[in-house]
N, C-alpha and C positions, 0 to 999 in steps of 0.2 A: 305296192308297199300301202298298207291302209291308212286312213287319215290318221290313226291315233298312234300309229310308228312313227308320223314323222318327226325330228330330233327341233324342238323348241332350242331357237338361241337364245341367249343372254339380253334383257333387254338393253338399251342405252339410253342413258340418263341424258337429260338436256342440260345447257349451261344453266337455265332457270332452276329444275331439280339440282343442280351440283349447289347453286347457291343458296337454295332453301337447305338441304339437310347442310353443310357448316353454318350456315346461321342458327341453327334446331342444337348441332352438338355447342357451338358456343352458348350457347342460352343459358346449355345444361352445364356448362362448367363453370360459367358464372354465379352459379345458383350454388357450388361446391364451397363449402368453409375455408377447403385448405389450399393453398398457394399452389396452381398447377400450371407448367410452363412447358414447352416442346422449345427445343432446340431442335435446329440443323448443323451434322457433324459436316465441316467444309474439306476439299482436298489439303488446302493447306494447313490443316490442325486446329482453325481455328472452331468456334461456336458461335451461332448467330442465332438470339429469339426468334425463333418464326409465329410465337404463340406464347399468348401469357393471359390468365382469367385476371378478373377484377379482384379476386381475392389479394394477387401479387401488389397493384398499385397499394389498396387497404393496409398490407402490412409494411411495405417499404415507403411511399410515398412517392411511388416514381410513376408517370403516370403511363397507362398500358401504350397509349399509341406512341412515348418514346422507347420502349422497350422492344416492340415488335418491330424488327430489324437489323436493331443496334448490337453487334458483338457481346459477349459475353464480361470480356476483358472495358468495357466502356459503364455498364450497370452492376458488377460486382466490386467492391473496393476490400483493397488490400487492408489484413492479410488473409482475407479467408478466400479471395482470389487463387493464387497458389493452391489452397487445399482440394478447392472445383476442380480444378483443372485436373489435380492427381487421383479425385474419382471420376472422373469421368474418362479418365484414361482408362481408369482400371475396368471400370465396367465395357467399354468398348474390346478391350481385350479380353476379358474374360466370359463376354456374351452373357453376365446376368448382373442382376440388378442388386447396387451399391448403395448403402443407406450410413448416414453420418448426423451429426449434432455438431451445427455448425450456430457463429452469432458475428453477424457483421453492423457497422453503423452506416442506418437509411436516415434521410431526410426526417421519419417518425421519430425517430432516435434508435435505440441498440435494441435489434431483434432477434431472437434467438429460436431455431427451427430444429426438428429432425428433418432433414430432406433423406430423397431416395432419389435414384434416375434407374432409367430402363431402357436399355437399345431397342433399339426399332431397325433391323434387315431388310433388305430389297431380296430379291429373287437370285442374288449371285450372291449372298452372304454377306453382304459389307456392310456394315454399322451407318446409317443415314441419319437417324435423326435417335434424340434423347428425350425419354418423356419424363419429364420430375415434377415431384411432388414434397411439398413442406407443409410439416404439421407445425403449427404455429404455438410455442412452447414461452412466448415472451412472458407471460403472465404467471404460467407455473416458476419460470425463473426469477420473477422477480420477487415473488411472494417467497420462496428458496432462499434469495440474498436477504429479503428481510427480517425472515426468521433467524440466519445466520446473524446478521447484524443484532439480533434480541437476544440473542445468548452468548456474542461478545459482548454484550452491555451488561448483561447477568454474572458474567464472568467475572468483567472489571469492577462491579459495583464489588460480588465478593470476594474481593481482594483488597478493593479500598475500605471494606468491612473491617476486615483480618488485619491493616495497616494500621486503621484509627484504633481497633484493640488492643495491638502490641504498643502504641505511644500513650494511652490508659493504664496500661497494666506495666510500660517499666520506663516509659518518661519522664511519668507525669505522678505517677505513686512516691515514687522516692523521692522529688524535691518538694511537695506539698506534704507527705508524713515530715521530712528535716522542717520546714516552715511552721508547721504546726507544733512541733518538739521544742523550738527556738521560740516561740512566740509564749508557750507555755514556763519554759525554763526562764525568759526575761521577765515576766512576773512575778520572779518569786526572789530577783537577785536586786543586790545593790547595784544604783545605777553609775555610781560613782569607783565602781570597782571596775579591774580588766576584765574579767571575769563577762560582767555584762557587754559591753566592748565589743570581747571577740564573739560571744555569742550573737547579737548584733549584725556583726559585719556576715555571722554564718547564714544568718536569716536573710538579710539583703543580698547574698549570693543563691541561696535556693528560689528566693520571688525572682530571680533574672532569668535562671535557670526555665521557670515555671512559663516566665514570658518570652521567652524564646522559642519553646515549643509552640505556644500558642501562635507567637505571628510561624514556626514552620506549616501548623494545622492551616491559619489562615489561607498563606502561600497557594496551598495546595488546591483548598477549596476555590480560589480563584481561578488558580489555570486550570481547574474541570471546568468551572463557569463559561472562561474565556474560549473552551475549545469547542463550544455548542457555536459560536458567534464565529466563528474562526473563516477567516475567507484571502489562498493564497495570494502569493504576488510573489513574481521574479527578484529574487536575492542576490545580490551577488557577494559571496559566499566569501570569497577569500578580503574584501574590503570589511565586512562583519567580525571577521577571524581578527585585524589588525585594529580593528577599534576595540574588541573586548580584551586585546593584550596591553592596548593600552592601561589600563589600571592595577594592569599586571608586574608593566614593565620594570618599572623598581625593584618588585621581590625577587624577579628572573634575573636583574641585574648584581642584585645584592648578594646570591648563592652561587654566581660567577656561573650563570645557564645559559644556554644558546636555543635559541627557537628558529628553526627554518622552515616558510610559510611555503609550499610547493604552489598553492591551488591556482589555478590560472585565470588573471582579472579579467577573464572572459566569460568567465561561468555564473550562471544562474541558476539558482531552484527552486524551483516553483515551495513556497515556504512563505515563514514570520523570521520577519531579523530579528526580531525580539527574539523568538524562541534559537535560531542560531546564536544570536552573541550570549545567548543563556549556557548555550551547550559547549562553544569553545570557554568560557569564561570559569566553568567548572572542570572540565577537562584539563587546562590547563593549570589551574590553580591549584589540582592534585597533584599533578605531574612535581609540581613546585612543592608543595607540601610534603611528600612522600617519596623524595628523591634521595639517593643514596649518598653516603659519606665518601663511598670507595673510588668515586668517579666526577668528576664534572656532568652536571645534568645536560642533556642534548634531547629537546625535544621537536621532530620530525612532522610534518603535518601534510598532506597531500591529497588530490583526488582525482580520481579514474574516472570515465565515462563512456557509456555503450548504450548506442540508440534502443535496445533491446532489454538490456539487466537496466540498467538508468544508471544514477550517479552513486558512488561510491569515494566516500570522508575518510581518512583514517590518522589518527593519533596517535603515536608511539611516543614511549617515552626510556631511556635507560635507568629509570628508578629502582625503587626496593623491590617493586613487585609485591607480587602476592603469589598463598598456595590457593590455584583457583580450584583442586579438588574438595578442599576443604570451605572455601565458600561456596559450592556448590551454587546453587541458583538464588541464592539471597543477596546474590554483588549488586544488584539493583533495588535492593527492599530500602525502605526506610528505616535509619538509626542501626545500618549492618556498616560495622567498621573491618577492613581486613588486615593494612597494612602496619608494619614495621617500623614504618621510617621514622626519620629522627623531625618531620615536619610537628608544628602543634596538631596535638588529635582533633581528626573533624568531628561534627558533628551527624554524618553521615547520610544530609539531604542531598548532595550535589550529583549521586547517582543517580537517584530516586527523578531529580528533574530533568537531567540530563537524557535516563530515558523517555520520561512523558513526553515531554516538548518533541523526541524523534517522532515517536509514534505519534502525538499531534498531526504533524505533517507527512502522513502516509508512509513513515520512515519505520527503520529496525537497528537494534545496533547488539554489536554483539564483542565480546572483551575475550584476550588473549594473553595471558599474564606468566611471568616465574617469578620463583621468591630469587631476589638479590641480582634477579637479569633486568627487569624494566616491563613495561605493561605497552599494548595496543588496542586500543579503542576501534571500530569500526560499524561507523553508520552508512544503511544503504539505503535509498531513496529511488524508488521506482517510478519511469517514467512515466509521465500523467499529462494530458492532455494541454493543462493550463501551463507546462513548460514553454510554449509558445508564445506567450505575452509577450507584448513588447517592451523593452527594454534598450 
């Protein structure tokens, strides 16, 4: 065999060469803007970080030296942990790259990224590593949320403009026109006549109506202003409900009604004590005002709580109810009245305030009603981190 025909053997790398190559790879990975990590797939079904680049620490705030060697369950928080474990299993099962969108809370804050993992197999075809890449979308997500917030504010401002247009066209115009008419009439009447006294009383009534509308507008504007400086606190909901009932206790007793408050005394919801007081006062007041003559009034207030869904409060009565189909989406609008009950006619601002206060605390309200059967209001407050404030 000639010298050229002698097979050449693969050169064996020394420890120093291996260390140099590993260092070079580490430098390369640390220059990549995207988060890059490598997981070891262990026999017990767990996953251990064996490498994470510097972008990982920059995005999460978790030092790289604490990541390497740690199990995934010790680094990635719930609920993201359950999601990523499912995706890791899918990548191993399908032997394919798997991608998903993930949002997690780290020391740096909330991080949103497009994550992908690719399985690495040994000679026997067993997946022994997963190589992951995370493209950070946090800034894009924050910009999207800001845009959504601006859109919501624009929609709210447009709704407010429509509300105030309605006030001016319906609730200010009539009493103002009446006041002007009676003022003109009084200037031509004999001050000693009965007609003068009656017209003067009508003028006073019109001015009182104008004053009431202006007070309503002031209350609404004050509510909007107070929402900007709103800071949640743990509110004992049952106690606030009882406080709201105190000022209505006499009216409830006079009509022969009963109220059952089944809200647990231990229930606290992150919000405003004043807002919850207003909500309960308006809903209980409405139930008394629009009761049915056919049966004694019964008001039931209850609460349910779920770690994932949040807190649900219900206020139910057996009053006169209203035709919900005819009321449509105007139930919580200003100066809209739907009941045909026996109580004194309302101004149509109570439910508007209830909805505004609920939404100011991050909640939502819905209603179900049937004519001559009663009404049920449901308030839903999503779980939030500040509900864990000490109380």
